[in-house]
C-alpha positions in Angstrom: 0.0 0.0 0.0 1.4 3.3 -1.1 5.1 2.7 -0.3 5.9 6.4 0.1 3.2 6.8 2.8 4.5 3.7 4.7 8.0 5.1 4.6 6.8 8.6 5.7 4.9 7.1 8.6 7.9 5.0 9.7 10.1 8.1 9.5 7.7 10.2 11.6 7.6 7.4 14.3 11.4 7.3 14.2 11.8 11.0 14.7 9.1 11.1 17.5 11.0 8.3 19.3 14.2 10.5 19.4 12.4 13.4 21.1 14.6 16.4 21.8 17.7 14.8 20.2 16.4 16.0 16.8 17.1 19.6 15.8 17.0 21.6 12.6 20.7 21.2 12.4 20.9 17.4 12.6 17.6 16.2 11.2 19.1 15.5 7.8 21.7 13.2 9.4 18.9 11.3 11.2 17.0 11.1 7.9 19.9 9.5 6.2 20.4 7.1 9.1 16.7 6.2 9.0 16.7 5.5 5.3 19.7 3.3 5.5 18.1 1.3 8.4 14.7 1.3 6.7 16.0 -0.2 3.5 18.0 -2.8 5.3 14.9 -3.8 7.3 12.9 -4.1 4.1 15.5 -6.4 2.7 15.6 -8.5 5.9 11.8 -8.7 6.0 11.6 -9.8 2.4 14.1 -12.5 3.2 12.1 -13.6 6.2 14.9 -12.7 8.6 13.0 -10.0 10.4 9.4 -10.2 11.7 6.9 -7.7 10.4 4.5 -5.9 12.7 0.8 -6.5 12.4 0.4 -3.1 10.7 3.1 -3.9 8.1 1.4 -7.3 7.4 -1.9 -5.4 7.0 -0.4 -3.1 4.5 1.1 -6.0 2.5 -2.3 -7.7 2.5 -3.9 -4.5 1.2 -1.4 -4.3 -1.6 -2.1 -7.9 -2.6 -5.8 -7.2 -2.5 -5.4 -4.3 -4.9 -3.3 -6.3 -7.3 -5.5 -9.4 -7.6 -8.2 -9.7 -10.3 -10.3 -12.0 -8.1 -13.0 -10.2 -6.2 -13.5 -12.9 -3.7 -9.7 -13.1 -3.1 -9.5 -9.4 -2.8 -12.3 -9.3 -0.2 -10.6 -12.1 1.8 -7.3 -10.2 1.9 -9.0 -7.0 2.9 -10.8 -8.6 5.8 -7.5 -10.1 7.0 -5.9 -6.7 6.8 -8.7 -5.1 8.8 -8.4 -7.9 11.4 -4.7 -7.0 11.9 -5.3 -3.3 11.7 -8.9 -2.5 12.9 -8.6 1.2 12.1 -7.5 0.5 8.5 -9.8 3.1 6.7 -8.5 2.5 3.2 -9.1 -1.2 3.5 -12.6 -0.6 4.8 -13.3 1.7 1.9 -12.3 -0.9 -0.7 -14.3 -3.6 1.1 -17.4 -1.4 1.0 -17.0 -0.7 -2.7 -17.6 -4.4 -3.4 -21.2 -4.0 -2.5 -23.3 -4.4 -5.6 -26.2 -2.3 -4.2 -25.1 1.3 -4.7 -27.3 2.6 -2.0 -25.9 0.1 0.5 -22.4 1.3 -0.5 -23.4 4.9 0.2 -25.0 4.0 3.6 -21.9 2.1 4.7 -19.6 4.8 3.5 -21.6 7.4 5.4 -21.3 5.2 8.6 -17.6 4.9 8.1 -17.2 8.7 7.5 -19.0 9.4 10.8 -16.8 7.0 12.7 -13.6 8.3 11.1 -14.5 11.9 11.7 -15.4 11.3 15.4 -12.1 9.5 15.8 -10.1 12.3 14.2 -11.9 14.9 16.3 -11.2 12.9 19.5 -7.5 12.8 18.5 -7.4 16.6 18.0 -6.9 16.7 14.2 -9.8 19.1 13.4 -8.0 22.2 14.4 -7.5 25.5 12.7 -3.8 24.7 12.2 -4.6 21.4 10.4 -7.7 22.3 8.4 -6.7 23.2 4.8 -3.8 20.7 4.7 -5.4 17.3 5.6 -3.7 15.4 2.8 -0.4 16.6 4.1 -1.0 14.8 7.4 -0.7 11.0 7.1 -3.3 10.3 9.8 -6.0 12.4 8.0 -5.1 11.4 4.5 -7.4 8.4 4.4 -10.3 10.6 5.5 -9.8 12.7 2.4 -9.8 9.6 0.2 -13.0 8.4 2.0 -14.7 11.8 1.3 -13.7 11.6 -2.4 -15.1 8.1 -2.8 -18.3 9.2 -1.2 -18.6 12.3 -3.5 -18.0 10.1 -6.5 -20.7 7.7 -5.4 -23.2 10.5 -5.0 -22.2 11.8 -8.4 -22.8 8.4 -10.0 -26.4 8.2 -8.7 -27.2 11.7 -9.8 -27.1 13.4 -6.3 -25.2 16.3 -7.7 -25.7 18.8 -4.9 -24.6 16.3 -2.3 -21.5 15.5 -4.4 -20.7 19.2 -4.7 -21.1 19.6 -1.0 -18.5 16.8 -0.4 -16.1 18.0 -3.1 -16.2 21.5 -1.7 -15.6 20.0 1.8 -12.6 18.2 0.5 -11.1 21.4 -0.7 -11.9 23.2 2.6 -10.0 20.5 4.4 -7.2 20.3 1.9 -6.6 23.4 -0.2 -3.8 21.8 -2.3 -6.5 19.4 -3.5 -4.2 16.5 -4.2 -7.2 14.3 -5.1 -8.3 16.7 -7.9 -11.8 17.4 -6.4 -11.7 20.8 -8.2 -12.0 19.1 -11.6 -15.1 17.2 -10.5 -16.5 20.5 -9.2 -15.8 22.2 -12.5 -17.8 19.5 -14.3 -20.7 19.7 -11.9 -20.8 23.5 -12.0 -20.9 23.3 -15.8 -23.6 20.7 -15.7 -25.8 22.8 -13.3 -24.7 26.1 -14.9 -23.3 27.5 -11.7 -21.4 30.4 -13.4 -20.3 32.2 -10.2 -19.0 29.1 -8.6 -17.2 28.1 -11.7 -15.5 31.6 -11.8 -14.5 31.3 -8.2 -12.8 27.9 -8.6 -11.1 28.9 -11.8 -9.8 32.0 -10.1 -8.6 30.0 -7.1 -6.9 27.4 -9.3 -5.7 29.2 -12.4 -4.6 26.3 -14.6 -4.1 25.8 -18.3 -5.0 22.2 -18.5 -7.6 19.8 -20.0 -10.4 19.8 -17.5 -10.2 23.6 -17.0 -10.8 24.2 -20.7 -13.1 21.2 -21.3 -15.6 22.2 -18.6 -15.4 25.9 -19.4 -16.3 24.9 -22.9 -19.4 23.1 -21.6 -20.5 26.0 -19.5 -20.0 28.5 -22.2 -22.0 26.3 -24.7 -24.8 25.9 -22.2 -24.9 29.7 -21.7 -24.9 30.2 -25.5 -21.6 32.0 -25.4 -20.4 30.1 -28.5 -17.3 32.3 -29.1 -16.0 31.5 -25.7 -17.0 27.8 -26.1 -15.0 27.6 -29.4 -12.0 29.2 -27.7 -11.9 26.6 -24.9 -12.6 23.7 -27.2 -9.7 24.7 -29.5 -7.5 25.0 -26.5 -8.1 21.4 -25.7 -7.3 20.4 -29.3 -4.1 22.4 -29.2 -3.0 20.3 -26.2 -4.2 17.0 -27.6 -4.1 17.1 -31.5 -5.9 13.7 -31.8 -8.9 15.1 -30.0 -10.3 16.3 -33.4 -10.0 12.8 -34.8 -11.7 11.3 -31.7 -14.6 13.8 -31.9 -15.1 13.1 -35.6 -14.8 9.3 -35.1 -11.7 9.1 -37.3 -9.4 7.2 -34.9 -8.7 3.5 -35.6 -7.9 1.0 -32.8 -4.2 1.5 -33.1 -4.5 5.2 -32.7 -6.6 4.8 -29.5 -4.3 2.3 -28.0 -1.4 4.7 -28.2 -3.2 6.9 -25.7 -3.9 4.2 -23.1 -1.5 2.5 -20.8 -3.1 0.1 -18.4 -3.0 1.3 -14.8 -1.4 4.6 -15.7 -3.0 8.0 -16.1 -1.3 10.7 -18.3 -2.3 14.3 -18.1 -2.7 16.1 -21.5 -3.7 12.9 -23.3 -6.7 11.6 -25.1 -7.1 9.2 -22.1 -7.6 12.2 -19.8 -10.2 13.7 -22.1 -12.2 10.5 -22.4 -12.0 10.0 -18.6 -13.7 13.3 -17.9 -16.2 12.8 -20.8 -17.1 9.4 -19.3 -17.5 10.9 -15.8 -19.9 13.5 -17.2 -21.5 11.4 -20.0 -24.9 13.1 -19.5 -23.3 16.2 -20.8 -21.3 14.8 -23.7 -23.9 12.5 -25.0 -26.0 15.5 -26.0 -26.3 15.3 -29.8 -26.3 19.1 -30.3 -23.2 19.6 -28.2 -21.5 16.8 -30.1 -22.4 18.4 -33.4 -21.0 21.7 -32.2 -17.7 20.1 -31.3 -17.5 18.4 -34.7 -18.2 21.7 -36.5 -15.7 23.7 -34.4 -12.8 21.2 -34.7 -12.3 21.5 -38.5 
C-alpha cells in the first residue's frame, strides 16, 4: 500500500522516538540514518529474517488485494488486513466498494465517515492549524480519500448537490487538492450552470489544463456563449491534437491504444479527455453539443 506513505509514517515514528535529540541542524543526518536502516529492514523482512509488525502485514495484504483480479480473493485479503489493523480506513473503503447495491455502498460509506470523523476529532486533528492541509497529514489522508469516494458515489447516482457539498468540503480540508476534487466540481458546476461558482474555482486554481478548458467549454456552450465555447474547445485540441479525430470518429484502434497505458494516467492525453467525458457522459452524449464540437474542430 502506497510505499511512500508507509516510509513517511515510519520516519515520523522514528523522529518522534528520538524526542529532543532531533534539531533543525541534525535532522538530515537522522533522515539519512533512518533511510539506511529502513531499506536494510525491508530487505531482511523480504528474506524472512525480520518479523513484520501487524500493521506492516496489514499493508502488505492490502497491496495484494489491490493487485489481484479475483473479487473474492481481494475481499478475503482486505478482511484479513482489517483484522490485523482495525482502524484501516483505506481497506474498509475498498471492502465497502464491493457491495453491488449502490445505495448500500453509500450507507456504509456514510457510517464509516461518521466513525472516522469522530475518531479524528477525538485525536485533535480538526484544528485551525490542520484544516486546509489534511492530505499533508498522514493520519488524516485516508479521511480525504474516503470523502472523495463518497462524493464520486453520489455523483454516479445523480445526487449532484450532495456530491458538490462533499467535493467542496474536501477542498476546505485540503486546499492543495491532491485528489483533484476541483475538476469534478468544474464538471458539476458546468452541468448545473453555476457560473459564479465556476468563476470562483477557476480564479482560485488558475490552470491551463484539459479539465479547466473542457468544462469551461461546456458551461459557455450551455450559456450560448459560442465564441468562448469555441476558444476553450480549440485550447483542448491544441494540447491533444488527436482530440479532433476522436470527436469526428476518425481514430482507428491502433490510434486509440497509443493513448492508453493500463493502470497509468497521463495528463494532456486523449485518455484524460475520455476519462472526464465518461465521468460526465450526461453532458457529452448531447447530440447538439457533439455536433457543435465536430463543426468547431475542423
